[in-house]
N, C-alpha and C positions, 0 to 999 in steps of 0.2 A: 421516505427510507432511501439510504445511499445504493446504488449497485454496490456489490462487494468489492471491485475493483472497477478501473476504468476501462473505456472500449478496447485500449489496447491492448491493456494488461487482463481482461477478464477471467481468460482461460488458463494463462501462469497462475494466478492466482488458485484458480480452481484444482487446477493438475496440485498445487501443494496441497490442498485439502486432502485429495484423495491418491498422492501417491504412493502413501504407506499403507492405506486399506489393502487387508487380506479378508477376501470372502471366505469366511469360515464361518458356516452354521447359521446361514443368513435365511431369511423365508422367502423360498421361490413365488414369484406372482406373475400375472400374465401380464404384459404389458399393454397398460394403458385403455384397458377393458371397461374401466369404472372411472367416473367424474369425482373430484374433490369440492370444487366451491365454482357456483357459475350464476352468471346473470343473465339479463335477456337475451344479451349480444355475445357474451364468451362462456366458455365451459373449459374448465381445467380439468384435466386429466389427471388421474390418482398419481402419475408417473411424476408432475411436478410437485406434486403435497411429498412424495417420498424423498425426491431431491432435496427438497427445501428442508424436511426432517434431519436428514443426512447431515447437511451442511449445519444445519443448527446444532446437531450432535456433537459436529465437532469440535466448533466454537466453544460450546457447555465444557466439552471436557480440556479445551485450552483453560479455562477458568477455574476447574475443579483440579488440575494438576497444581495449581497454587497451595491449594490448601494442605495442611498438616497432615490430616487423616484421609488424604487420597491414597486410593491403592489400586494399581493397574490391573492387578490380577483378577479383580472381579467387578461387576457390574451395581455394585453398592453406593457406589459414589453419585449415581443418579439420583438416589436420594439425600445428598448432602446439598445444603445453600452456597449458592455461585454468587458473585458479585460480577455484573457484567461490565464494561468499559464506562457506560452510562452512569455507575455506581447503584444499580437495580439490584436487589438481592431477594432470589426466590429459590425453591426446590429446584434443583437441576432438570428432572423429568418435565415438572411442570413449565420452567423456562424454556426449554425445547419445544415442547408441544407449540408455546405461546409464539414464539420466534417464527416457529414452520407456519404459522396461521399468517402471520404476520407479513410474509414475504411473500405466500399465494396472492394477498390482498394489495399487495404494493403491485404485481404483477397486473391485476386486474385495474386497478384504478390509472396505473400507468396507460393501458389500453384505451380506457376511457376518456381520459384527459388528451391521448393524442387527437381521438377521434372528436372532443369538443373542440380543440383549437385546428382541425385539421391540417396536425402536423404529421401526415402520412408519409410514409419511407416509399424511396422510389425503390423499384423492382432490383436493381443494379446492387443498392445498398444492402436491401433484406439479403440477397442471395450472399453475398460476400460475407456477413454475418454468418449465415448456414454454413458457407464453403468453410469457415474458421473453425466452426464447430464440429461439423464433419473429419476434417482434419483431425482434430484433438480424439475424437471419436474411435477414429480408425486407425492411428500410429502412436499418439499421445504427445506430449509437447518437447520430448527430446531426441525426435526422430531426426533431425538435423544432424546431433551430433552421435549418432548410430545407435541410438536407443529405443527400440520400439516398445511401447508402453503403452496399447491400446485403453483409453479409458472406457470403451465398453466392457473391456474383461470387470473391471471393476463395479461398474454400474448396472449393467443388464440384469446381473441374480437379483438385482432388488425390485426389478420391476421398471426401470428408469430406462425408457427409449430415446434415441438420438432428438426426436422431435422434442421431448420434454427437456433433456440437457440443453438444447441449442434455444429452447425457449426463456428457459430459466437464468442463462448466461448470455451468449453474442447478443441474440435478438434483444433479450432485456436491456443491456447495455447501451446498444444501439438505438432502442426507441427512448431511453433515459437521458440519452445525449439532445435526441432530437427534440423532445418536448423542452428539455432546457434552454435550449438556442430559441423557439417558438414563443418561450414566456420573455425570456431577456435580451434577445436582440432586438434591433430596430422593428418596430411595428408591435411589441409584444406586450402582453398587459405590465407585465414587469419590466418593461424597456430601461437598460442602462445607457444612459447617454455617454456621450465622447467625454462630456466636461467630468462626469463622476467617475468614470473609468480611470481619467487621468490624476483626479483628485487619489482615488485609492492606489495609485498606480506608485505616486510619487511620496506618497505618506506609508506605505506599506513594504515597497521593495528597495533593494540596496545594490549597486554595481559595485564589485568589488576584485581586486586580486591579492593574493598573498603566495608568500614562498616561504620556507622553511627550512634550518640549518640545524642538525644534532649535535649536542652539546656533550656525547657520548659517544665511544667507539666500542665495536664489536670485538672481540677477543677470542681465542680458542687455544684451547690448554693441550698440553701431549696425549691426552685421552680422546680427543677431538670435540670435546663438550664447548660450546660457546655460552657468552655472558658477553653483558654489556660492563664498561668500565665508564664513569664520568671523566671526562678531560680534566686537566691540569686548569687551575688558575688563570696562568698565564693564556693558554690555547683560548678560555672562554671569553677572557676580556677582549682578545683580537678578534673572533667571530662578531660576540656582540656589540663591540665596537664600529666593526663595519658596517652591520645591519643598521644600527643606529645613525649613522652618518648618509646611510642612502634614503633613510627616513628624513632627515633634515633636507637633502637635496628637495625630496619630492614636495615637502613643506615650504621650500623656497623658489619653488614653481617649476622644479623640471618636469617634463612629461614620465610618466612610467615608463612608456616604450623606450625612452632614451636613457633611464637609469637602468631598466633590465638590460639593456644591451651594454652597457657599462659594468655592470656586475656579473655578467656572461664573460666578457671579454678578460675581467680581471681575475676571473676562477676559471678560464678556460673551457666554459661550458658549450655543447654542441647545440643545446637545444634550451628552450626558454623553461625554468622550474617552475613557472608560475600555474598557478590554479585561480579560474577567474570565472565570477557566475554575476548572473542577474536573477535575483528570485525574491519572495518576501524571508525578510531576515529571521523573522521570529519561526520560521518552519525550516531552518536552514541546519544542515548534519555537521555543520564544519567543527563544532564544539563550543560551549558555553562560553569559554574565555574569549575566543576570537568574537563570538554575537555579541557579546559586551562592549569587546573594543571597538566592534564597527558601530556599536548605535551610539558611541561616545564621540566618533568621528562627523566632523563636517565634512562636505563636498569639497574634494582633491586633497585631503588630506589623508596623512599615514601618522603610523604607529609602529611598535614594536613591543612583542608580547610573550613574556615565558611561559611555558605549557610545560609541568612537572618539575621531578626534583632529580639533584643527581645522576644518577645513571640511566635515568627515563627522559631529561629535560630536551624540551625542543625551543627553539628562538624562531618567532614569526615575524617578517615584516610584513606590514597589511594597509592596502591602500584602497580608499573609498573615493569613487568616481562622483561626479555631479546624475544624479538621477534624472535631472531635467534633459540631460542629453540623448538618453535612451526613448523618449516618449514617441518619437517618430516610428521607430524601429517596432514599439513594442502597443501601441496604440492603434496606428494607421496599418501596420502589417496586417491581413485577416488571421492568421495562425496564430501569432503570438498574442492577438488581442482576445481570441479566444480564451488562450491560456489563462491571461488576466483576468479576463468575466470568469470562469471556473474557480480560479481563486476566491475573486469577492463574492461569489454567491452561490458554489455549491452547498455549503453549510445552510444557508437559507433556502434552498431549493429542498435538499432531504429533508427538513424540517416541516416543509409545504407539503411533501408526499406523506410524511408521517401522519400530519392532520389530517390529511383527504381518508388514510387508513384507517383512523381512529373511528371516523363516523360512516365509514362505507357499508353499505348494505347488499347482502347477497346471499345465497342459500347455500347452505353448506350440508354436505351429504355424511352427516354425524356417524351413522352407522357405519360405514366403510373406513373414513380417517380413523376411527378408534381401533381398528382391527392393527393398526400400525404403533407400534411401542418405540420408544429409542431404544431398547434392550437388542433390538433386531440389527444392529450395527456394533454392538461391542465385539469385540474380539480379545480375547484372554492373550496376555505375553506368555508367551511360554518360557517356562525354567529351563536352563540352559545345565549341563552337567557342572561347568565351573561355577555356576550359582550355587548350585546345592552343596559342594564340596565347601564354598565360602561360609554356607550356612552353618553345617556341620563343624568347620573349625571354629565358629564362633562360640557355638553352643559348648 
């Protein structure tokens, strides 16, 4: 099971889950006086289960919101069938309970595997993870922007302690990364060699740059309303011919740096308009049209692509470098190598954890766990006066 976010972003994703939760009518619980699951060497406080149940609830609700018969004013959606990201369909309340259990077992599996492979965390690393969790617990994720929104305000009323929160989030992600490295880096049971990593890098990554020009202009009428209008055919031809010419220069051997310098001078630009990246092409967010065009380019080749039509058309110049020139920077650099390795093996590692969870045996405190129902997290959406007026007018 993947952690729900990377170490660097674990708390941010958690905040997104809980930022809008209002604690209304929740069940008050004494913090962590009972346990949920345990093995011979580890015991999970009930707060860990409650936290996992809450996260699962939020995920299930996001799936339910896609259904035509979802009603935010009632918890009846818990009896609807939802389909998760893996295509599994199940009644929401059952999915939530099962998912919460999987999360708890994944915590125990991770602790067990860390001990098995001797991948212990040093005190400074663990302390840093706990400090990160405590910061968000006490002041929230927006403190740097002047907004103090302690997560404790949202979680403690449900019986979730700081220790449980840290264990499920920053500590878990830190352990997850440590076990990943222990397995896939040098000397690990699943070690990936430099040769294997290089092959993956050159086959899946792309090194590219692009910039664009708009084939429309914005206008504002006398009322102050703005809109976009397509350029004239003559203006469009001039702009597209210019970029086509630069693409031809690149394909004739001109370096990208020289080309962009020429373009900036010709258009009196003070800064480089290019966007550049080295990434897995199929995971790119630059748009299907650009991804497809890059996939068809060879090394050190360029092309132009029009995206959109009429008053939304944009013309792109795209250049693809030789990915082999990046091997030293991405395979021999420690930080970059870790990122490539994560890209290569993160899904496999998540499946590995899932398989261990499926066969994992531990003691379950069923009588205590069953006290906690998904309904405890439901908060009815309040109907405003404006909503009432709209309903009345419709009737």
